[in-house]
C-alpha positions as CSV (number, residue, x, y, z in Angstrom):
1,X,-30.9,-48.1,-37.1
2,X,-32.9,-47.6,-34.1
3,X,-35.0,-50.2,-32.3
4,X,-38.3,-48.9,-33.5
5,X,-37.5,-48.4,-37.2
6,X,-36.5,-50.6,-40.1
7,X,-34.7,-49.1,-43.2
8,X,-36.7,-50.2,-46.3
9,X,-34.8,-48.3,-49.0
10,X,-31.7,-46.1,-49.3
11,X,-30.8,-43.8,-52.2
12,X,-28.6,-41.0,-53.3
13,X,-30.1,-38.0,-55.2
14,X,-28.6,-34.9,-56.7
15,X,-30.5,-31.7,-56.0
16,X,-29.2,-29.4,-58.7
17,X,-31.4,-26.5,-57.6
18,X,-29.6,-26.5,-54.3
19,X,-26.2,-27.8,-55.6
20,X,-26.5,-30.6,-53.0
21,X,-26.5,-34.3,-52.8
22,X,-29.2,-35.9,-50.7
23,X,-29.5,-39.4,-49.2
24,X,-33.2,-40.2,-49.0
25,X,-34.2,-43.2,-47.0
26,X,-37.5,-45.0,-46.5
27,X,-38.2,-46.4,-43.1
28,X,-40.9,-48.5,-41.6
29,X,-42.2,-48.1,-38.1
30,X,-42.0,-51.6,-36.6
31,X,-45.3,-52.9,-35.4
32,X,-46.2,-53.2,-31.7
33,X,-45.6,-56.6,-30.3
34,X,-47.7,-56.2,-27.3
35,X,-50.5,-53.9,-25.9
36,X,-48.2,-50.9,-25.6
37,X,-49.5,-47.4,-26.1
38,X,-49.5,-46.7,-29.8
39,X,-49.0,-43.0,-29.5
40,X,-45.9,-43.5,-27.2
41,X,-44.6,-46.1,-29.7
42,X,-45.0,-43.6,-32.6
43,X,-43.2,-40.8,-30.6
44,X,-40.3,-43.1,-29.9
45,X,-40.2,-43.9,-33.7
46,X,-40.2,-40.2,-34.7
47,X,-37.5,-39.5,-32.1
48,X,-35.4,-42.3,-33.5
49,X,-35.9,-41.0,-37.0
50,X,-34.7,-37.5,-36.0
51,X,-31.7,-39.0,-34.2
52,X,-30.8,-40.9,-37.3
53,X,-31.4,-38.0,-39.7
54,X,-29.3,-35.6,-37.6
55,X,-26.4,-38.0,-37.1
56,X,-23.3,-37.0,-39.1
57,X,-24.7,-33.7,-40.4
58,X,-22.6,-30.6,-40.8
59,X,-23.5,-27.0,-39.8
60,X,-24.6,-26.1,-43.3
61,X,-26.4,-29.4,-44.2
62,X,-30.1,-29.4,-44.8
63,X,-32.3,-32.0,-43.2
64,X,-35.9,-32.7,-44.3
65,X,-38.4,-35.3,-43.1
66,X,-41.6,-36.4,-44.6
67,X,-44.0,-38.7,-42.7
68,X,-46.8,-40.5,-44.5
69,X,-48.9,-43.6,-44.0
70,X,-49.9,-46.2,-46.5
71,X,-53.2,-44.5,-47.1
72,X,-51.3,-41.4,-48.4
73,X,-49.7,-43.5,-51.1
74,X,-52.9,-44.9,-52.4
75,X,-55.0,-43.1,-55.0
76,X,-58.4,-42.2,-53.5
77,X,-61.3,-42.8,-55.8
78,X,-64.5,-40.9,-54.9
79,X,-66.9,-42.4,-57.4
């Protein structure tokens, strides 16, 4: 995996609707170790993710990417 990402989880999933097999992965953007520009660091991570996702794909393969942060995973309570 690229220098800016760490694979947290790998899986294989059957998508019957599309008659396809998918290989979802969960990656973690490695934290900055210095005072580098966080936007530039994020862009490098996204580019590394695209490079990884597009490696070894065929002409008819489908590729999808979802990006979310920890706050997206939490249930928001507005009481």
